[in-house]
C-alpha angles and dihedrals in degrees: 000000000000114000115240120233122234121241131176128186138170116258136191107221125207095209137010109179115058120193119209121209090219128045109256103245092209102047094022086227135148094188135037125209123189118178092192139032119233127354140259096206097086104211111181095228099044118136094200091080084066095059113115092228091065092050090053090072092069095223096122098175092052104045096123094043107056134084132196112207114221096215092175093054097108094051090047093048095049093047090051095049091049089056090073112255128192107258115257141143114283118213107209112199103019094142104015141039101259090195103046127136094281091065090072088066106029106028093205093151095048091048090052088050088052090055093043093054088070092055136065100243120127115227138217117191123200115196146133097200130100086215085091089074089068086069097043097116091051088051091050092052089050092047092051089056100037131338139306128184125181122200117193118208113239111156095156137015107181108106097226094051091044091056093048097043115028109055112199098351119145112260120274088244091058092046092051091045089052089050092053092049092052093052092048087060089056098255120134113246139166137152142268114226090194127178105022103205111218111240092004110061105004096087131039092350088064088054091052092048091052092049095051099042094046089052089051092057100257111171093203146000120221118204132198132164128246109272114198132179143157113329091007090054091050093050097044093049091049090054091046092054091054100043106025106018094164088065097058096089095044088051094050087048093049099044105025105168096333129098097231136040119259121287088240093060092045093048092052092048093048093046095057091038094052090055093047094046092050089054087061094045090250122142117220095215136031103296101231138082125246119217113210111255099014142034117253123258124253089264092053096050113103099203121146 
């Protein structure tokens, strides 16, 4: 399979903070905030490559290895927050890596955090990069006034699978070390085991993940199934044919023409995984309650 080149370019965004009518059940968020468009990591399962804004660049062979840097993001965020928004949890990095290599030069994520510290919005950060530790003192300030939660992406831990699946991701060791460091600073942190890959990571690999992340001090492990559609489906199945040809037929049976595996498959997976997670004192959802209409106070949060 041809390696995809990396490309980054500045971009003037039209909006930066998106509000959802419903609370996102995975992130527990009302708002999403993405400092960048796209990703340079190149994971074989990533849904970001399917985003229309990546397609619009016209570089079809490089869809999953390019980033547009929202250079006006700090200005847009401050303007939006000053307009008087309903308080709700913001997920930062839902569809990008907020601490990718471009952050070393542009500091977009840090500048967004510097703005957020002056407002009363709780924050949930999704990343796999140790660059987040650069901003740990800033995160502690935000957490002392409101609430910060950091979720490290760890969908796989076995070396052979990491190499085949996760492109230029930081090593699992680095991610778990980052998780430990965040927890030591008193900030709630866990992992996202997302996506779960049927027949590849839904068995003994899940057991290994739970063991490693619990040893690293994770408070929770969030799970979501592999979702595939259109170009992403084409790319993933091509990769599967090359690396695991025996799984092509099972995948076609499980997915058919739909984007996600059947509810029956997922219910069985979550039933056994919940039991194993609880044995290791891991929640399988964010361990706090959400009051309708507003985010709970620090005293109300039930984070361990």
